N, C-alpha and C positions, 0 to 999 in steps of 0.2 A: 075584357079578352078571353075569350077561350084560348085553352090550348089543344094546339093540334097532337094527332097523334101519327105518325108517318112510319114506314115500313121502309128498310135497305135490304137487297139493292132500291134507284131513288128512279120510278120514273120519270122520264120527262115532263109528264102531264102532271105529278107532283110534282116535281120540281117547280115547275110553271106557275103553281098554283101558290104558293107561299110568297107570302109579302116580307119585307124588310120590315123589321120588330112583330113579329110573329112569333111566339112561344110554341116551341115544339117537344116532343117527348120519341125519339127516335130507338125503334126496336129492328132487330136483325144482323145485316151482315156488315162488318166495318171492317176495314183495313187501315194497317197502321202504317205509316211512313214520315220519316222528316226528313232532311236536306243529301245527307248520304245516300241514303236509299232511293228519295227520288233521280237524286243523278246516275244511279245504274241504273233506274228502270226509264229513264230516257233515253240514255244510251242504248238500252237494249233495242227500246223500240227503234233507233236512228240505224242499228246496225239489221233490222228483221228480228231481231232472235226472240225466243219469245220470253212474251212476260210471268212476273210469280204468281199475277191474278188478272183475270179482265177486266180492264178499267171500263167498260160500258156499266153504264148508272151506276158504278161503286160511290162508297162515302168513303175518303181516306180520311182518316183523325193523326194529327201532327204531334203525335206522343212518343216519352219515351220511356214507358213506364219501368217503376219499378221493379227488382224479385217479388214475386208472388210467395207472402206468408204460407203456415198451412191453412190448410184451407178456403186458400183465397182460388179464384182464375187468374187475377194479377195482382202488380201492389199499383200504390198510388199512379191514377195516369192522368195527371192533369195537361194541358193542353201545351204546345210549344209555340213559340211567337211566326205568325205565317207569314211573314216577307221574306225569310229564308228559302221556302218553297216557290218566290213567286217567278224564279229564271226555269221552271220546270213543269209549273199547273197547266200555260196555255196549252202545252203540247198535248198533257194528257186532258185535259177538258176537252180539245179536238178529236181526241180518240174518245171520247162519250162520258167521261167522268161526270157524276153529276152533282157533287157533292163532297163538299171541305171541313172540315171541325180545326179549327185553332183557335187562338188567341190574333189583335193587332190589327192593322193597315195592311190590305192588300194594295197590289201598285194598279197602274193604268191599262195592262195588257193583259192583266186577269182578270180584271172587272169585263174587259172588251170580251175575251173568250165566253166568258159567262153569261153575254150577253146575246153572241151569238151563235151559241152552241146551245141553251139554257141550264144556266148550272148557278148550284147557289152556293154559300158562304154562312155556312154556322159557326156562331160563339161559343165557344162554352166559357166557362169563367173559372181562372188563372186563383191557384191557390185552393183550388177546392177537390184535387189530384184524390185524396183518401175516397173522398163523398163517392164523386165519378165511378171511381173503381165498383163500386158496389153495382152499377148497373151492366157491371162485366161479366156474363155467365161461363164466358168459355174463351180461350186465349191459347193461339198456337203460332210458332213460328214456321212462318211458309218459306223466306228465301232470307240469303243474308244474312245468317246469325251469326256472321264475322263482325256485324257492326255492334254486338250486344244488345243493349235497350233500344237499338235503334233500328236492330231488324225490323224487315215486314214481319206482320202480325194479320192473322185472321180472331178476328172479335166476334162473338155473336155478344150484342149489347140489348138490355130489356130497358125499355125509358128513360135513355140519357137524356137529359135535360140540355137542351139548347136555345139559343137564338138565332135567328133568319138576321145575319147582321147585313149581306150584299145578298138582293133577287135578282132573279136573272133580267130584270128592266134595268139593273144599276144601280137602283136607289139602296142608298149605304146609311144603316143606322148611325154607323159614326160621323155622319156632318149634318143628317135630319136629329139626329136627338140632341144634338151639340145647338145647332139652330133653335128647336126649340127649348131648350132652356134659356139661351142668351133671350129669345124673347118674350119667356115667362118673368125672366129676370131683369129687363130693361127697364122696367118701370118705374 
């Protein structure tokens, strides 16, 4: 299977072309946000207040990076557990968010929103934060600096290695991969 090179912001047509199990190298602009930042963003949306970034076609990486060492754009930047954002993700997806990067399962409401609006969930390898940080060319805190590592950052990434876990049709690699493994090893 060939690796697909894609750009962020992520258009709907590109998102819909991706299939569960695809390996991708993502370049472009990615925003970081974890649960505390997501809560503030969704509250701002509900109150009609300005958002730290435009969610249309945005990719959000669920990460709280460590401080950068001299000469680095960012410190270790491994994914956090995605279900922590499940209460907030459907609202952002409805506003146009196209991609999410994290690790672990997603709830049914998130998958339904992904199918309805055309969004994808990418998996990043947990435990490989130091390696993943080498793909970050620049990092700038753009909102909620009081959250420290969990502040919202605008990243420029180059060839960030990801796997499409859940595609726009709701196909889920965590389920199909398990089924394929069990089928291959049940004989």
